[in-house]
C-alpha atoms as a printed R data frame, in Angstrom:
    type eleno elety resid chain resno       x       y       z
1   ATOM     1    CA   MET     A     1 -94.982   5.470  33.247
2   ATOM     2    CA   ALA     A     2 -92.170   7.920  33.675
3   ATOM     3    CA   GLY     A     3 -90.217   5.337  35.727
4   ATOM     4    CA   MET     A     4 -90.570   2.783  32.949
5   ATOM     5    CA   ASN     A     5 -89.100   5.215  30.401
6   ATOM     6    CA   ILE     A     6 -86.109   5.916  32.638
7   ATOM     7    CA   LEU     A     7 -85.397   2.189  33.076
8   ATOM     8    CA   TRP     A     8 -85.633   1.675  29.291
9   ATOM     9    CA   TYR     A     9 -83.100   4.422  28.594
10  ATOM    10    CA   VAL     A    10 -80.718   3.117  31.264
11  ATOM    11    CA   GLY     A    11 -80.940  -0.458  29.935
12  ATOM    12    CA   THR     A    12 -80.453   0.673  26.373
13  ATOM    13    CA   GLY     A    13 -77.371   2.690  27.430
14  ATOM    14    CA   PHE     A    14 -75.770  -0.293  29.185
15  ATOM    15    CA   LEU     A    15 -76.428  -2.522  26.175
16  ATOM    16    CA   LEU     A    16 -74.993   0.011  23.760
17  ATOM    17    CA   GLY     A    17 -71.903   0.486  25.964
18  ATOM    18    CA   TRP     A    18 -71.324  -3.264  26.137
19  ATOM    19    CA   VAL     A    19 -71.560  -3.586  22.357
20  ATOM    20    CA   ILE     A    20 -69.112  -0.710  21.791
21  ATOM    21    CA   SER     A    21 -66.677  -2.060  24.398
22  ATOM    22    CA   THR     A    22 -66.743  -5.567  22.915
23  ATOM    23    CA   LEU     A    23 -66.243  -4.279  19.373
24  ATOM    24    CA   THR     A    24 -63.333  -2.051  20.421
25  ATOM    25    CA   GLU     A    25 -61.604  -4.885  22.282
26  ATOM    26    CA   TRP     A    26 -61.969  -7.196  19.270
27  ATOM    27    CA   LEU     A    27 -60.512  -4.649  16.857
28  ATOM    28    CA   TRP     A    28 -57.573  -3.933  19.195
29  ATOM    29    CA   PHE     A    29 -56.770  -7.639  19.616
30  ATOM    30    CA   ARG     A    30 -56.939  -8.260  15.865
31  ATOM    31    CA   ARG     A    31 -54.637  -5.349  15.012
32  ATOM    32    CA   ARG     A    32 -52.064  -6.444  17.631
33  ATOM    33    CA   HIS     A    33 -52.096 -10.011  16.338
34  ATOM    34    CA   VAL     A    34 -51.619  -8.957  12.711
35  ATOM    35    CA   GLY     A    35 -48.819  -6.491  13.606
36  ATOM    36    CA   ALA     A    36 -46.925  -9.089  15.601
37  ATOM    37    CA   GLY     A    37 -47.133 -11.540  12.754
38  ATOM    38    CA   ALA     A    38 -45.824  -9.012  10.239
39  ATOM    39    CA   SER     A    39 -42.804  -8.083  12.409
40  ATOM    40    CA   VAL     A    40 -41.472 -11.660  12.568
41  ATOM    41    CA   PRO     A    41 -39.172 -12.398   9.581
42  ATOM    42    CA   SER     A    42 -39.492 -15.653   7.795
43  ATOM    43    CA   ARG     A    43 -37.000 -18.415   8.529
44  ATOM    44    CA   SER     A    44 -35.697 -18.383   4.985
45  ATOM    45    CA   GLY     A    45 -35.088 -14.629   5.059
46  ATOM    46    CA   SER     A    46 -33.223 -14.854   8.344
47  ATOM    47    CA   ALA     A    47 -31.082 -17.674   7.075
48  ATOM    48    CA   GLN     A    48 -30.301 -15.707   3.923
49  ATOM    49    CA   SER     A    49 -29.180 -12.625   5.872
50  ATOM    50    CA   ASN     A    50 -26.864 -14.679   8.106
51  ATOM    51    CA   ARG     A    51 -25.233 -16.532   5.245
52  ATOM    52    CA   GLN     A    52 -21.522 -15.694   4.950
53  ATOM    53    CA   PRO     A    53 -19.876 -15.132   1.559
54  ATOM    54    CA   ALA     A    54 -17.730 -17.929   0.236
55  ATOM    55    CA   ALA     A    55 -14.104 -17.666   1.332
56  ATOM    56    CA   TYR     A    56 -11.546 -16.676  -1.298
57  ATOM    57    CA   PRO     A    57  -8.962 -19.341  -2.099
58  ATOM    58    CA   ALA     A    58  -5.700 -18.902  -0.213
59  ATOM    59    CA   PRO     A    59  -2.980 -17.211  -2.316
60  ATOM    60    CA   GLU     A    60  -0.014 -19.280  -3.375
61  ATOM    61    CA   TYR     A    61   2.389 -16.741  -1.837
62  ATOM    62    CA   GLN     A    62   1.975 -15.440   1.690
63  ATOM    63    CA   PRO     A    63   3.173 -11.857   2.363
64  ATOM    64    CA   TYR     A    64   6.447 -11.689   4.231
65  ATOM    65    CA   GLY     A    65   6.344 -10.518   7.844
66  ATOM    66    CA   ALA     A    66   8.931  -9.784  10.505
67  ATOM    67    CA   SER     A    67   8.534 -13.294  11.932
68  ATOM    68    CA   ASP     A    68   9.677 -14.774   8.611
69  ATOM    69    CA   ALA     A    69  13.120 -13.137   8.704
70  ATOM    70    CA   GLY     A    70  14.955 -16.397   9.295
71  ATOM    71    CA   ALA     A    71  13.189 -18.159   6.448
72  ATOM    72    CA   GLY     A    72  13.899 -15.257   4.116
73  ATOM    73    CA   ASP     A    73  17.588 -15.233   4.903
74  ATOM    74    CA   ALA     A    74  17.840 -18.948   4.349
75  ATOM    75    CA   GLY     A    75  15.980 -18.740   1.061
76  ATOM    76    CA   ALA     A    76  18.356 -16.108  -0.265
77  ATOM    77    CA   THR     A    77  21.272 -18.553  -0.330
78  ATOM    78    CA   ASP     A    78  21.989 -20.447  -3.534
79  ATOM    79    CA   ALA     A    79  21.477 -24.153  -2.847
80  ATOM    80    CA   GLY     A    80  24.241 -25.196  -5.210
81  ATOM    81    CA   SER     A    81  27.065 -22.860  -4.255
82  ATOM    82    CA   GLY     A    82  26.032 -21.656  -0.783
83  ATOM    83    CA   GLN     A    83  26.550 -18.071  -2.017
84  ATOM    84    CA   SER     A    84  24.024 -15.335  -1.423
85  ATOM    85    CA   SER     A    85  21.836 -14.673  -4.471
86  ATOM    86    CA   ALA     A    86  21.929 -10.919  -3.862
87  ATOM    87    CA   ALA     A    87  25.715 -10.988  -3.811
88  ATOM    88    CA   SER     A    88  25.858 -12.842  -7.128
89  ATOM    89    CA   GLY     A    89  23.428 -10.398  -8.788
90  ATOM    90    CA   PRO     A    90  24.109  -6.938 -10.262
91  ATOM    91    CA   PRO     A    91  26.825  -4.769  -8.706
92  ATOM    92    CA   GLY     A    92  25.732  -3.287  -5.391
93  ATOM    93    CA   ALA     A    93  26.983  -2.167  -2.027
94  ATOM    94    CA   ALA     A    94  29.880  -4.612  -1.893
95  ATOM    95    CA   SER     A    95  31.737  -2.791  -4.672
96  ATOM    96    CA   GLY     A    96  30.264   0.668  -4.013
97  ATOM    97    CA   ASN     A    97  29.196   0.757  -7.660
98  ATOM    98    CA   ARG     A    98  25.750   2.194  -7.071
99  ATOM    99    CA   PRO     A    99  23.883   5.437  -7.766
100 ATOM   100    CA   ASP     A   100  23.158   7.922  -5.017
101 ATOM   101    CA   PRO     A   101  19.667   9.324  -4.284
102 ATOM   102    CA   LEU     A   102  20.153  12.701  -5.933
103 ATOM   103    CA   SER     A   103  16.698  13.711  -4.731
104 ATOM   104    CA   ASP     A   104  18.217  14.032  -1.249
105 ATOM   105    CA   VAL     A   105  19.495  17.370  -2.527
106 ATOM   106    CA   ARG     A   106  16.949  20.086  -1.727
107 ATOM   107    CA   GLY     A   107  15.509  21.394  -4.970
108 ATOM   108    CA   ILE     A   108  15.927  18.121  -6.882
109 ATOM   109    CA   GLY     A   109  12.775  16.058  -7.121
110 ATOM   110    CA   ASP     A   110  12.067  12.762  -8.823
111 ATOM   111    CA   VAL     A   111  11.796  14.375 -12.279
112 ATOM   112    CA   TYR     A   112  15.112  16.243 -12.059
113 ATOM   113    CA   GLU     A   113  16.760  13.173 -10.550
114 ATOM   114    CA   GLN     A   114  15.687  10.984 -13.459
115 ATOM   115    CA   ARG     A   115  16.935  13.536 -15.993
116 ATOM   116    CA   LEU     A   116  20.307  13.638 -14.256
117 ATOM   117    CA   TYR     A   117  20.502   9.835 -14.305
118 ATOM   118    CA   GLU     A   118  19.715   9.763 -18.004
119 ATOM   119    CA   ALA     A   119  22.492  12.311 -18.577
120 ATOM   120    CA   GLY     A   120  24.999  10.040 -16.836
121 ATOM   121    CA   ILE     A   121  25.143  11.856 -13.490
122 ATOM   122    CA   PHE     A   122  24.546   9.167 -10.891
123 ATOM   123    CA   THR     A   123  26.336  10.135  -7.675
124 ATOM   124    CA   TRP     A   124  26.625  13.134  -5.377
125 ATOM   125    CA   HIS     A   125  30.290  13.374  -6.266
126 ATOM   126    CA   GLU     A   126  29.501  13.558  -9.978
127 ATOM   127    CA   LEU     A   127  26.756  16.105  -9.375
128 ATOM   128    CA   GLY     A   128  29.199  18.260  -7.427
129 ATOM   129    CA   GLN     A   129  31.501  18.464 -10.454
130 ATOM   130    CA   VAL     A   130  28.903  19.820 -12.907
131 ATOM   131    CA   ASP     A   131  28.629  23.538 -13.617
132 ATOM   132    CA   VAL     A   132  25.440  25.515 -13.100
133 ATOM   133    CA   ASP     A   133  24.606  26.077 -16.773
134 ATOM   134    CA   THR     A   134  24.946  22.379 -17.569
135 ATOM   135    CA   LEU     A   135  22.679  21.468 -14.663
136 ATOM   136    CA   ARG     A   136  20.046  23.885 -15.883
137 ATOM   137    CA   ALA     A   137  20.219  22.447 -19.384
138 ATOM   138    CA   ILE     A   138  20.051  18.821 -18.237
139 ATOM   139    CA   THR     A   139  17.207  19.194 -15.760
140 ATOM   140    CA   LYS     A   140  15.340  21.902 -17.705
141 ATOM   141    CA   ALA     A   141  15.173  23.655 -14.373
142 ATOM   142    CA   LEU     A   142  12.662  26.377 -13.692
143 ATOM   143    CA   PRO     A   143  14.015  29.942 -13.518
144 ATOM   144    CA   THR     A   144  13.407  29.958  -9.771
145 ATOM   145    CA   SER     A   145  15.645  26.905  -9.238
146 ATOM   146    CA   GLN     A   146  19.095  27.323  -7.692
147 ATOM   147    CA   PRO     A   147  21.498  24.757  -9.206
148 ATOM   148    CA   GLU     A   148  24.425  26.450  -7.485
149 ATOM   149    CA   SER     A   149  23.018  25.266  -4.151
150 ATOM   150    CA   TRP     A   150  22.620  21.740  -5.566
151 ATOM   151    CA   ILE     A   151  26.348  21.602  -6.211
152 ATOM   152    CA   GLU     A   152  27.234  22.616  -2.668
153 ATOM   153    CA   GLN     A   153  24.726  20.210  -1.155
154 ATOM   154    CA   ALA     A   154  25.955  17.350  -3.342
155 ATOM   155    CA   ARG     A   155  29.552  17.901  -2.274
156 ATOM   156    CA   GLN     A   156  28.489  17.974   1.364
157 ATOM   157    CA   LEU     A   157  26.447  14.762   1.030
158 ATOM   158    CA   ALA     A   158  29.359  13.030  -0.679
159 ATOM   159    CA   ALA     A   159  31.681  14.038   2.151
160 ATOM   160    CA   GLU     A   160  29.256  13.081   4.919
161 ATOM   161    CA   ASN     A   161  28.487   9.662   3.436
162 ATOM   162    CA   GLY     A   162  31.972   8.646   2.330
163 ATOM   163    CA   ARG     A   163  31.077   8.982  -1.351
164 ATOM   164    CA   ILE     A   164  33.829  11.362  -2.489
165 ATOM   165    CA   GLY     A   165  35.094  10.073  -5.820
166 ATOM   166    CA   ALA     A   166  32.189   7.610  -6.131
167 ATOM   167    CA   SER     A   167  30.916   6.728  -9.592
168 ATOM   168    CA   TYR     A   168  28.450   4.290 -11.081
169 ATOM   169    CA   THR     A   169  28.708   2.250 -14.283
170 ATOM   170    CA   GLY     A   170  25.494   0.210 -14.251
171 ATOM   171    CA   PRO     A   171  22.194   0.683 -16.095
172 ATOM   172    CA   VAL     A   172  20.193   3.879 -15.804
173 ATOM   173    CA   PRO     A   173  18.157   3.587 -12.583
174 ATOM   174    CA   ASP     A   174  14.373   3.493 -12.673
175 ATOM   175    CA   ASP     A   175  12.146   5.217 -10.141
176 ATOM   176    CA   LEU     A   176  11.336   2.176  -8.003
177 ATOM   177    CA   THR     A   177   9.022   4.241  -5.800
178 ATOM   178    CA   ARG     A   178   6.469   4.025  -8.619
179 ATOM   179    CA   ILE     A   179   5.747   0.535  -7.301
180 ATOM   180    CA   PRO     A   180   3.121   0.601  -4.516
181 ATOM   181    CA   GLY     A   181   4.715  -0.292  -1.203
182 ATOM   182    CA   ILE     A   182   8.229   0.883  -2.106
183 ATOM   183    CA   ASP     A   183   9.112   4.192  -0.480
184 ATOM   184    CA   GLN     A   184  12.440   6.001  -0.655
185 ATOM   185    CA   VAL     A   185  13.810   4.032   2.296
186 ATOM   186    CA   PHE     A   186  13.046   0.657   0.716
187 ATOM   187    CA   GLU     A   187  14.272   1.923  -2.646
188 ATOM   188    CA   GLN     A   188  17.685   2.691  -1.157
189 ATOM   189    CA   GLU     A   189  17.853  -0.760   0.418
190 ATOM   190    CA   LEU     A   190  17.277  -2.240  -3.023
191 ATOM   191    CA   VAL     A   191  19.819   0.074  -4.628
192 ATOM   192    CA   ARG     A   192  22.467  -0.926  -2.092
193 ATOM   193    CA   ALA     A   193  21.804  -4.531  -3.074
194 ATOM   194    CA   GLY     A   194  22.340  -3.669  -6.737
195 ATOM   195    CA   ILE     A   195  18.672  -3.590  -7.783
196 ATOM   196    CA   VAL     A   196  18.173  -0.283  -9.559
197 ATOM   197    CA   THR     A   197  15.835  -1.088 -12.463
198 ATOM   198    CA   PHE     A   198  12.410  -2.623 -12.937
199 ATOM   199    CA   ALA     A   199  14.020  -5.398 -14.981
200 ATOM   200    CA   GLN     A   200  16.376  -6.323 -12.145
201 ATOM   201    CA   LEU     A   201  13.561  -6.282  -9.602
202 ATOM   202    CA   ALA     A   202  11.409  -8.419 -11.882
203 ATOM   203    CA   GLU     A   203  14.119 -11.091 -11.909
204 ATOM   204    CA   THR     A   204  14.375 -11.380  -8.122
205 ATOM   205    CA   THR     A   205  12.440 -13.749  -5.871
206 ATOM   206    CA   ALA     A   206  10.443 -13.092  -2.703
207 ATOM   207    CA   PRO     A   207  13.043 -14.770  -0.447
208 ATOM   208    CA   GLU     A   208  15.817 -12.649  -1.998
209 ATOM   209    CA   LEU     A   209  13.854  -9.468  -1.304
210 ATOM   210    CA   ALA     A   210  13.129 -10.657   2.244
211 ATOM   211    CA   ALA     A   211  16.876 -10.948   2.801
212 ATOM   212    CA   ILE     A   212  17.523  -7.451   1.393
213 ATOM   213    CA   ILE     A   213  14.894  -5.538   3.402
214 ATOM   214    CA   PRO     A   214  15.929  -5.689   7.088
215 ATOM   215    CA   ALA     A   215  13.345  -7.431   9.241
216 ATOM   216    CA   HIS     A   216  13.436  -4.720  11.913
217 ATOM   217    CA   ARG     A   217  12.047  -2.218   9.385
218 ATOM   218    CA   LEU     A   218   8.971  -4.298   8.635
219 ATOM   219    CA   ASP     A   219   6.128  -2.772  10.633
220 ATOM   220    CA   ASP     A   220   3.567  -4.639   8.537
221 ATOM   221    CA   ALA     A   221   3.654  -7.608   6.226
222 ATOM   222    CA   ILE     A   222   5.117  -6.800   2.804
223 ATOM   223    CA   ASP     A   223   3.849  -8.512  -0.314
224 ATOM   224    CA   PHE     A   224   7.131  -8.948  -2.185
225 ATOM   225    CA   ALA     A   225   5.364 -10.956  -4.868
226 ATOM   226    CA   ALA     A   226   3.289  -7.856  -5.674
227 ATOM   227    CA   TRP     A   227   6.495  -5.803  -6.038
228 ATOM   228    CA   ILE     A   228   7.864  -8.323  -8.518
229 ATOM   229    CA   GLY     A   229   4.607  -8.464 -10.466
230 ATOM   230    CA   GLU     A   230   4.370  -4.675 -10.687
231 ATOM   231    CA   ALA     A   231   8.015  -4.454 -11.777
232 ATOM   232    CA   ARG     A   232   7.314  -6.883 -14.608
233 ATOM   233    CA   GLU     A   233   4.357  -4.793 -15.761
234 ATOM   234    CA   LEU     A   234   6.377  -1.570 -15.700
235 ATOM   235    CA   GLN     A   235   9.225  -3.305 -17.524
236 ATOM   236    CA   ALA     A   236   6.802  -4.451 -20.206
237 ATOM   237    CA   LYS     A   237   5.536  -0.884 -20.610
238 ATOM   238    CA   GLY     A   238   9.111   0.286 -21.201
């Protein structure tokens, strides 16, 4: 009798273990199958994520680069007369009738420079002839400024750059560096070509500007069309 009871318990234990093992295996397989299905994205979602945005239309004007130097030089020549457009424009380097960058004088920034231009002082030579009190009045200089040093520096710059006796009789220059992409170096290239105002820059063409800015100074492509557009906006604002 006791042996029968032992066999019953053993059999019941094996049966219960088999049931638990089967149930566990079924649950594990089902969870793995559902998880794998959820981790696979749908075909439509994958296609949507790989879709590239529509390309922007190509601009009408391509920025000028160093490799375009020859085309720029050719475009700057008037087809009718064979004369350079820059040479036939406002007075520039050929006649020496141009303003000097007065901001090259230590102590004179863009604001003081513009005030001097508006007062009719355009060159280092002219700046070197003005007395200290007049300079203070024109520039509204701060008390800590030293106009006496401006005079000495201006005379030295005029002597070093062959500008002794130089004067300028054109329009009052604008601050061309307000246009993105034009730094002081490019501004001076434009000034030497006779382009000193927003209005003059607005009337130029991209090939003319490509001929003015030396190709060897172009580290990156320059969007001359953007310069012209910005100049027109600043001209319109007065």
